[in-house]
C-alpha positions in Angstrom: 179.8 26.9 35.9 180.1 28.8 39.2 182.5 27.4 41.9 180.7 25.8 44.8 181.6 28.6 47.2 179.9 31.2 44.9 176.8 29.0 44.6 176.6 28.7 48.4 177.0 32.5 48.7 174.3 33.1 46.1 171.8 30.8 47.8 172.6 32.5 51.2 171.9 35.9 49.6 168.6 34.7 48.2 167.5 33.3 51.6 168.3 36.6 53.2 166.3 38.5 50.6 163.4 36.2 51.1 163.1 37.6 54.7 162.7 35.8 58.0 160.6 32.7 58.1 160.7 32.4 54.3 162.5 29.6 52.4 163.1 30.0 48.7 163.9 26.3 48.4 160.5 25.2 49.8 159.3 21.8 48.7 157.3 21.7 45.4 153.5 22.2 45.9 152.7 18.9 44.2 154.5 17.0 47.0 152.4 18.7 49.7 152.0 17.5 52.4 155.3 15.7 52.7 155.3 15.6 56.5 153.0 16.5 59.5 150.9 19.6 59.2 150.2 21.8 62.3 147.0 23.6 62.7 147.5 26.4 65.2 144.5 27.4 67.4 145.1 30.8 69.0 142.7 30.0 71.9 142.4 27.5 74.7 141.2 23.9 74.1 137.5 23.3 74.2 136.3 26.5 72.5 134.8 26.9 69.0 138.1 27.3 67.2 139.5 24.3 68.9 136.5 22.1 68.2 136.5 23.0 64.5 140.3 22.6 64.2 140.2 19.1 65.6 137.3 18.1 63.3 139.2 19.5 60.3 142.5 17.9 61.4 141.0 14.4 61.6 139.2 14.7 58.3 142.3 16.1 56.4 144.5 13.4 58.0 142.1 10.7 56.9 141.9 12.0 53.3 145.5 13.2 52.7 147.4 10.5 54.6 149.6 12.7 56.7 149.3 13.7 60.3 147.4 16.9 61.0 148.2 18.1 64.5 146.3 20.7 66.5 148.4 23.0 68.7 147.0 25.6 71.0 149.0 28.8 71.2 147.0 31.2 73.4 147.3 34.7 74.6 146.8 38.4 73.6 143.2 37.8 72.3 144.5 35.4 69.7 147.4 37.5 68.5 150.2 35.2 69.7 149.0 32.2 67.8 148.0 34.2 64.7 151.3 36.1 64.5 153.2 32.8 64.8 151.4 31.6 61.7 151.8 34.9 59.8 155.6 34.7 60.3 155.8 30.9 59.6 157.4 29.3 56.5 154.7 29.5 53.8 155.0 25.9 52.6 151.6 24.8 53.8 152.8 22.8 56.8 151.8 25.5 59.4 148.1 26.6 59.3 145.7 28.3 61.6 142.1 27.9 62.5 141.3 31.6 62.7 138.1 33.5 63.5 137.1 37.1 63.0 139.0 38.2 66.1 141.7 39.1 63.5 139.5 41.7 61.8 138.2 43.1 65.1 141.7 43.3 66.7 143.0 45.1 63.6 140.1 47.6 63.7 140.8 48.3 67.3 144.6 48.8 66.6 147.7 47.2 68.0 147.6 43.9 66.1 151.2 42.9 65.3 150.4 41.8 61.8 148.0 42.8 59.0 145.1 40.4 58.5 144.8 41.1 54.8 148.5 41.3 53.9 150.2 38.7 56.1 147.7 35.8 56.1 146.4 33.7 53.2 142.6 32.9 53.5 142.1 29.3 52.4 138.5 28.3 53.2 135.7 29.2 55.6 134.8 26.3 57.8 131.8 27.3 59.9 130.1 30.0 61.9 128.2 30.5 65.1 127.1 33.8 66.5 127.9 35.1 70.0 125.2 34.8 72.5 124.5 37.1 75.5 123.5 35.0 78.5 123.6 34.9 82.3 123.6 32.3 85.1 120.1 31.1 85.9 120.2 32.8 89.4 120.8 36.3 87.9 117.7 38.5 88.2 117.1 40.1 84.7 115.0 37.9 82.5 115.4 39.6 79.1 118.0 41.8 77.4 116.0 45.0 78.0 115.9 43.9 81.7 119.6 43.4 81.7 120.2 46.9 80.2 117.9 48.5 82.6 119.6 46.8 85.5 123.1 47.8 84.2 121.9 51.4 83.9 120.8 51.4 87.5 124.1 49.8 88.6 126.8 51.4 86.4 130.0 49.4 86.4 128.7 46.9 88.9 127.6 44.2 86.5 130.5 41.9 85.4 130.5 39.9 82.2 132.8 37.1 81.1 134.2 37.0 77.5 136.4 34.6 75.6 139.3 37.0 75.9 140.3 40.6 75.3 139.8 41.7 71.7 137.7 38.7 70.7 134.4 39.0 68.9 132.6 38.4 72.1 134.5 41.3 73.8 133.7 43.5 70.8 130.0 42.5 70.9 129.9 43.6 74.6 131.7 46.9 73.8 129.3 47.6 70.9 126.3 46.9 73.1 127.6 49.2 75.8 128.2 52.0 73.3 124.7 51.6 71.7 122.8 51.1 74.9 124.8 53.6 76.9 125.6 51.3 79.8 128.9 50.4 81.6 129.8 46.8 82.3 132.8 45.3 84.0 134.9 43.1 81.7 136.3 39.8 83.0 138.4 38.3 80.2 139.2 34.5 80.0 141.8 32.7 77.8 139.1 30.9 75.8 135.3 30.5 75.6 135.2 27.3 77.5 137.3 28.7 80.4 134.6 31.2 81.4 131.7 28.7 81.8 132.5 27.4 85.3 132.5 30.9 86.8 129.2 31.7 85.0 127.6 28.5 86.2 128.6 29.1 89.9 127.6 32.7 89.8 131.1 34.2 90.2 130.5 36.2 87.0 126.8 36.8 86.3 126.8 37.7 82.6 128.6 36.1 79.7 129.2 36.9 76.0 130.3 33.6 74.3 129.4 31.5 71.3 126.1 29.7 70.7 128.1 26.5 70.4 129.4 26.8 74.0 126.3 28.3 75.6 123.3 26.5 73.9 123.7 23.2 75.8 123.7 25.1 79.2 120.7 27.1 78.1 118.8 23.9 77.2 119.8 22.4 80.5 118.4 25.3 82.4 121.7 26.4 84.0 122.1 29.5 81.8 119.5 32.0 80.6 119.9 33.2 77.1 119.1 36.9 76.3 119.9 37.3 72.7 122.2 36.4 69.8 124.4 39.0 68.2 124.2 38.2 64.5 122.1 40.0 61.9 119.5 37.2 61.8 118.4 34.6 64.4 120.7 31.6 64.8 119.1 28.2 63.8 120.8 26.8 66.9 118.9 29.2 69.1 115.9 30.2 67.1 113.8 31.1 70.1 116.2 33.9 71.1 115.8 37.4 69.5 118.8 39.2 68.0 120.1 42.3 69.7 118.8 44.3 66.7 115.3 42.9 67.4 115.6 43.8 71.0 115.7 47.6 70.3 119.1 48.2 68.8 118.8 48.2 65.0 122.1 48.0 63.1 123.7 46.0 65.8 125.5 42.9 64.3 128.5 40.9 65.4 128.9 37.4 64.0 131.7 34.8 64.4 133.2 32.9 61.5 135.9 30.3 61.6 138.3 29.6 58.7 141.5 27.9 57.7 144.4 30.3 57.0 148.1 30.2 56.3 151.0 32.5 55.9 150.9 34.9 53.0 152.8 33.6 49.9 151.7 30.0 50.4 151.8 28.2 47.0 148.5 28.7 45.1 148.4 25.0 44.4 148.5 24.1 48.1 145.7 26.6 48.9 143.6 25.2 46.1 144.2 21.6 47.3 143.2 22.5 50.8 140.2 24.5 49.7 138.9 21.7 47.6 139.4 19.1 50.3 137.7 21.1 53.0 134.8 21.8 50.8 134.5 18.1 49.9 134.5 17.3 53.7 131.9 19.9 54.4 129.5 18.3 51.9 129.5 15.0 53.8 126.3 14.4 55.7 128.1 12.9 58.8 130.3 16.1 59.1 127.3 18.4 58.7 125.5 16.4 61.4 128.5 16.7 63.7 128.7 20.5 63.1 124.9 20.9 63.8 125.3 18.9 67.0 127.9 21.4 68.1 125.7 24.3 67.0 127.8 25.3 64.0 126.7 26.2 60.5 129.0 24.8 57.7 130.3 27.5 55.3 132.9 26.5 52.7 133.3 28.3 49.4 136.2 29.7 47.5 139.3 31.4 49.0 138.1 34.5 47.2 134.9 34.5 49.2 137.0 34.3 52.4 139.3 37.1 51.3 136.4 39.3 50.4 134.9 38.7 53.9 138.1 39.7 55.6 138.4 42.9 53.6 134.7 43.8 54.2 134.9 43.2 58.0 138.1 45.3 58.2 136.2 48.2 56.6 133.0 47.6 58.6 134.6 47.2 62.0 137.0 50.0 61.4 134.0 52.3 60.8 132.2 51.1 63.8 135.1 51.7 66.1 135.6 55.2 64.7 131.9 56.2 64.7 131.1 54.7 68.1 134.3 55.8 69.7 134.9 52.2 71.0 138.0 51.6 73.1 138.8 48.1 74.3 140.6 48.0 77.6 141.7 44.8 79.3 
């Protein structure tokens, strides 16, 4: 039997070999969760990620009997919050409500972690495509009108986005590349943060989620131009897609999913996946998602991982082929 000093030295060496933020003596997966679980939202409160995180947190708390706490860690187009999760102890007590900003940021370069290597996809929660819209007082009535106006006034039309490097920013950059126009980017720290300035006319155009903009479109305060997904959104079925509006091949969608640090125990991932899928089958949850203009997703963790890998390839090719550069 080893002396106690040698045992301590051996355990210290194992901890060092495990790397920063890793604990080789983590609690067994069958006892998870044994304390409060944090769901990190890398954007400001009130946006799509935040809304879905709070819905998921309440549902998981009710079913698993431990507190699930939502924490907003904003900045750098979502990179601050997501890097925090990527470097966290992989014991299932620190999660993220991520969106496809992680694949877009990686395609654009400069992301301080690898979306496929450093994060564990757990389960897709919902989706809502970006919408292109403008304040009701802005002149152009349709997307072709907006593009014609922007061509006549290069660099003079400002648009708000949910932040630099987000799907909404990327949707604007892709449109500028394909339509050969130049807009002035005004980034905000979250989707909800931009809305007051759009409503009061400070920034005329906005790229944001259907879930944020649809209520204002219905209220007549905002004019919707198009949605950016491959097909029309059920939440805004009267709006054409950008592809329908003269730009075939244009497609930027937004998914939201639960992720954790790489090396999370497989049993914890499976438990979370099964529980979220069960919650998404409930009619009351589906009704709440529909009321917020989200489409429920769910599915296996493999489906989620495949989506991340596919988007990394697709967006990487788009960035290269279109020569897209995202400046602040």
